[in-house]
C-alpha positions in Angstrom: -23.3 40.1 9.9 -20.9 43.0 10.5 -17.7 41.2 9.5 -15.3 43.7 11.1 -17.2 43.7 14.4 -17.3 39.9 14.3 -13.5 39.7 13.8 -12.8 42.1 16.6 -15.1 40.2 19.0 -13.7 36.8 18.0 -10.1 38.0 18.5 -11.0 39.4 22.0 -12.6 36.1 22.9 -9.5 34.1 21.8 -7.2 36.4 23.6 -9.2 35.8 26.8 -9.3 32.0 26.3 -5.6 31.5 25.5 -4.6 30.9 29.1 -7.3 28.2 29.4 -6.0 26.5 26.2 -2.5 26.6 27.6 -3.7 24.9 30.8 -5.7 22.2 29.0 -3.4 21.7 26.0 -2.0 18.4 26.9 -5.4 16.7 27.7 -7.0 18.2 24.6 -4.2 17.1 22.3 -4.2 13.6 23.8 -7.9 13.2 22.8 -7.5 14.9 19.4 -4.2 13.3 18.4 -5.8 11.2 15.6 -7.0 14.5 14.0 -3.5 15.9 14.0 -2.1 12.7 12.5 -4.7 12.7 9.8 -3.9 16.3 8.8 -0.2 15.6 8.7 -0.6 12.5 6.6 -3.0 14.3 4.2 -0.6 17.2 3.8 2.0 14.8 2.4 4.9 16.5 4.2 8.5 15.7 3.3 11.9 16.9 4.6 12.7 20.3 3.1 9.1 21.5 2.8 7.7 24.7 4.2 4.4 24.1 5.9 2.0 26.9 7.2 -0.4 26.3 10.1 -3.3 28.7 10.3 -5.3 29.4 13.5 -2.7 27.3 15.3 -3.8 27.9 18.9 -1.3 26.1 21.1 0.4 24.8 17.9 0.6 21.1 18.7 -0.1 20.1 15.1 2.3 22.7 13.6 5.1 21.5 15.9 4.5 17.9 14.8 4.7 19.2 11.2 8.0 20.9 12.0 9.5 17.5 12.9 8.3 16.0 9.7 9.8 18.6 7.4 13.2 18.5 9.1 16.0 18.6 8.0 15.9 21.6 5.7 12.2 22.5 6.1 10.3 24.8 8.4 6.9 25.3 9.9 5.3 28.8 9.9 2.9 28.7 12.8 0.3 31.5 13.0 -2.7 32.7 14.9 -4.5 36.1 15.0 -4.5 36.3 18.8 -1.3 37.6 20.4 -1.9 35.6 23.6 -2.2 32.4 21.5 1.1 33.2 19.8 2.7 33.5 23.2 1.3 30.0 24.1 2.7 28.6 20.9 6.1 30.2 21.4 6.2 28.7 24.9 5.3 25.3 23.6 7.9 25.5 20.9 10.6 26.4 23.5 9.4 23.5 25.7 9.9 20.9 22.9 13.1 22.5 21.6 11.8 23.2 18.1 14.3 25.2 16.1 12.8 25.1 12.5 9.7 27.1 13.4 8.6 30.7 12.7 5.8 31.7 15.0 4.0 35.0 14.3 0.6 36.7 14.3 -1.3 36.4 11.0 -4.9 36.6 9.8 -6.0 33.6 7.8 -8.2 35.8 5.6 -5.1 37.7 4.3 -2.1 35.6 4.5 1.1 37.6 4.7 3.2 35.4 2.6 4.3 35.5 -1.1 2.4 33.6 -3.8 3.4 30.0 -4.2 5.8 30.1 -1.2 4.7 27.0 0.8 4.3 23.3 0.1 1.4 22.7 2.5 -1.2 24.5 4.7 -2.8 22.8 7.7 -5.7 24.2 9.8 -7.3 22.3 12.6 -10.7 23.7 13.4 -10.1 27.2 12.1 -11.6 28.0 8.8 -15.2 27.6 10.0 -14.7 30.3 12.6 -13.7 32.9 10.1 -15.9 35.8 8.9 -15.0 34.9 5.3 -13.8 31.3 5.0 -13.9 31.4 1.2 -11.5 34.3 1.1 -9.2 32.4 3.5 -9.2 29.4 1.3 -8.5 31.5 -1.8 -5.6 33.0 0.1 -4.5 29.4 1.1 -4.6 28.4 -2.6 -2.6 31.5 -3.5 0.3 30.8 -1.2 0.5 27.1 -2.1 3.0 26.0 -4.7 1.5 24.0 -7.6 0.7 20.6 -6.4 0.8 21.7 -2.7 -1.7 20.4 -0.3 -4.2 21.9 2.1 -5.5 19.8 5.0 -8.2 21.0 7.4 -10.5 19.8 10.1 -14.0 21.1 10.8 -16.9 19.7 12.9 -19.9 17.7 11.9 -23.3 18.6 13.2 -24.5 18.9 16.8 -25.9 15.4 16.9 -22.4 14.0 16.4 -20.7 16.6 18.7 -22.6 16.7 22.0 -19.3 17.7 23.7 -19.8 21.3 22.5 -23.5 21.3 21.3 -25.0 20.5 24.7 -23.4 23.4 26.5 -24.6 25.9 23.9 -28.1 24.3 23.6 -28.5 24.4 27.4 -27.6 28.1 27.5 -30.0 28.9 24.6 -32.8 27.0 26.3 -32.3 29.1 29.5 -32.3 32.3 27.5 -28.6 33.0 28.1 -27.5 32.8 24.5 -29.3 33.7 21.3 -29.5 31.0 18.6 -27.0 31.8 15.8 -28.5 32.8 12.5 -27.8 30.5 9.5 -24.4 30.9 7.9 -22.9 32.5 11.0 -19.3 31.6 11.7 -18.9 29.1 14.5 -17.7 25.6 15.4 -20.5 23.9 13.5 -20.6 26.3 10.5 -19.3 23.6 8.1 -21.6 20.8 9.3 -24.0 20.9 6.4 -23.1 18.2 3.9 -21.3 19.6 0.9 -20.2 22.9 2.4 -16.5 22.0 2.6 -16.4 20.6 -0.9 -18.1 23.7 -2.2 -15.7 26.1 -0.5 -12.6 24.2 -1.7 -13.9 24.0 -5.2 -14.7 27.7 -5.3 -11.2 28.4 -4.1 -9.7 26.5 -7.0 -8.6 23.3 -5.3 -8.5 19.9 -7.0 -8.8 16.3 -5.8 -11.0 17.2 -2.9 -11.6 14.6 -0.2 -13.8 14.9 2.9 -14.3 12.2 5.5 -15.5 11.9 9.1 -13.2 10.9 12.0 -14.8 9.8 15.2 -13.1 10.1 18.6 -14.1 11.3 22.1 -13.2 13.9 24.6 -12.6 12.8 28.2 -12.4 14.4 31.6 -12.0 13.0 35.1 -15.4 14.4 36.2 -18.3 16.7 35.3 -16.6 19.3 37.4 -13.5 19.2 35.3 -15.5 19.1 32.1 -17.4 22.3 33.2 -14.2 24.0 34.1 -12.6 23.1 30.7 -15.6 24.3 28.7 -15.5 27.7 30.5 -11.7 28.1 30.4 -11.5 27.4 26.6 -14.6 29.3 25.3 -14.6 33.0 25.5 -18.3 33.0 24.6 -19.3 30.6 27.4 -17.0 32.4 29.9 -18.8 35.7 29.2 -22.2 34.1 29.9 -21.1 32.6 33.2 -19.3 35.7 34.4 -22.5 37.7 34.0 -24.7 35.3 36.1 -25.8 35.8 39.7 -24.8 33.0 42.1 -28.3 31.5 41.9 -28.4 31.5 38.1 -24.9 30.1 38.0 -25.9 27.1 40.1 -29.1 26.6 38.1 -27.1 26.6 34.8 -24.6 24.2 36.2 -27.3 21.8 37.3 -28.9 22.0 33.8 -25.5 21.3 32.1 -24.8 18.4 34.4 -28.1 16.9 33.5 -27.4 17.3 29.8 -24.1 15.5 30.1 -25.3 12.8 32.5 -25.6 10.2 29.7 -21.8 10.5 29.1 -20.8 10.0 32.8 -19.2 6.6 33.4 -19.5 4.4 36.5 -16.3 5.8 38.0 -17.5 9.4 37.6 -15.3 10.2 34.6 -16.8 11.7 31.4 -16.4 10.4 27.8 -18.2 12.5 25.2 -18.4 11.6 21.5 -16.9 14.0 18.8 -16.9 13.8 15.0 -14.5 15.9 13.0 -14.8 16.4 9.2 -11.4 15.9 7.7 -10.7 17.4 4.3 -7.7 17.7 2.0 -7.2 19.0 -1.5 -4.4 19.9 -4.0 -3.5 23.3 -5.4 
């Protein structure tokens, strides 16, 4: 993999998807709230702490962290996509957060002094990076002795049909190529032991990893389709390149794949499994 080309392409995709994340933020956070709560509990935040959020997206978890470290503490909320930073800034203004610093930052080279933060949180970010081990080493560097890292990744496709089925359907129809092994992506940390190995290699102690099951919901298959396209730069690119006939054919195939998760009232409830991890510096 050409790491620099991957980074540039990923940044472009997140820039394009930021508006969709802003639009769907409330519903996504409602479904994923237990993941945010787990991260914040595992980070062991206290008033006066400085907490860093990496790959923050709309920053819901980081803004929750800011509340926990007040008074006297602050949250540094970061993302590598400028459009995501704008979404996070708008959300911070909406909730009236005053103890936050929101700025662009690459997780693989954290622009902070050594031993300068008490905790680092990252919800579904490290597995998307070209070099997650370097990012975790950087995380370890900026943590004070005894500081905590708390992260979320995704288990395998069988436990996450919410995202796996869309990608699998596109691959089956020849619209996407299967990703080679060890390629960054949502399911890159799914193999048992990967997270533990990375945290150990980065110098962390007291590593814990556990699954957390929840579900994503949508009022209808139409809304689930729209959400998937709005929030995934990769899926949006595929759909934008289709002819009308191919678009309809793909949509029919996707609806068939998700049919088992449609309830009697037409709403959708799709299982998800996060891998939750924490460790000490």
